[in-house]
C-alpha positions in Angstrom: 1.1 -21.6 -14.8 2.2 -23.4 -11.7 -0.8 -24.2 -9.5 -0.7 -25.7 -6.0 -3.3 -27.1 -3.7 -6.7 -25.6 -4.1 -6.0 -24.4 -7.6 -4.4 -21.2 -6.4 -1.2 -20.1 -8.1 1.8 -19.7 -5.7 2.2 -16.1 -6.8 -1.4 -15.3 -5.6 -0.7 -17.0 -2.2 2.5 -15.0 -1.9 0.7 -11.7 -2.6 -1.9 -12.6 -0.1 0.7 -13.3 2.6 2.4 -10.0 1.9 -0.9 -8.2 2.0 -1.7 -9.8 5.4 1.7 -8.6 6.7 0.8 -5.0 5.5 -2.5 -5.3 7.3 -0.7 -6.2 10.5 1.7 -3.3 10.0 -1.4 -1.0 9.6 -2.7 -2.2 13.0 -4.9 -5.1 11.8 -8.0 -3.1 10.8 -11.2 -5.0 10.4 -12.1 -6.3 6.9 -15.1 -4.0 6.8 -12.9 -1.0 7.6 -10.4 -1.9 4.8 -13.4 -2.4 2.4 -14.8 1.0 3.3 -11.5 2.7 2.8 -10.8 0.9 -0.4 -14.3 1.4 -1.8 -14.9 -2.3 -2.4 -16.8 -5.2 -0.8 -15.7 -7.0 2.3 -15.7 -10.2 0.3 -13.2 -8.8 -2.1 -10.9 -7.8 0.8 -11.3 -11.3 2.3 -10.6 -13.1 -1.0 -7.4 -11.0 -1.4 -6.2 -11.5 2.1 -6.9 -15.2 2.0 -5.3 -15.7 -1.4 -8.5 -17.0 -3.1 -8.3 -14.3 -5.8 -6.0 -11.6 -7.0 -7.9 -8.4 -7.4 -7.5 -6.2 -10.4 -5.0 -3.3 -10.4 -7.5 -0.6 -9.4 -8.8 -2.5 -6.4 -5.3 -3.6 -5.4 -4.1 0.0 -5.5 -7.1 1.0 -3.2 -6.3 -1.9 -0.8 -2.7 -0.9 -0.6 -3.6 2.7 0.0 -6.2 1.7 2.6 -3.5 -0.1 4.5 -1.1 2.8 4.2 1.2 1.1 1.7 2.9 2.5 -1.3 1.8 1.2 -4.7 5.3 1.7 -6.1 6.5 -1.0 -3.6 3.7 -3.4 -4.5 3.4 -3.0 -8.3 6.0 -5.6 -9.2 4.7 -8.1 -6.7 1.1 -7.7 -8.0 2.2 -8.2 -11.6 
């Protein structure tokens, strides 16, 4: 696995960057708002947006839905 600065794989950083773009497209909702919509903790949302951790599939699906995205467009990027 290719790992860059901070021990975070480039694919996770790329996913986080795309998720941040989706957040902007959704009107830049607060982390707490996204968390409530996605039924997860604000720290999970923050970690995903900042590329510290790639959430599991269920949480990722909820995050994408909370930001008005379509899982079918995100599935391959998540994998």
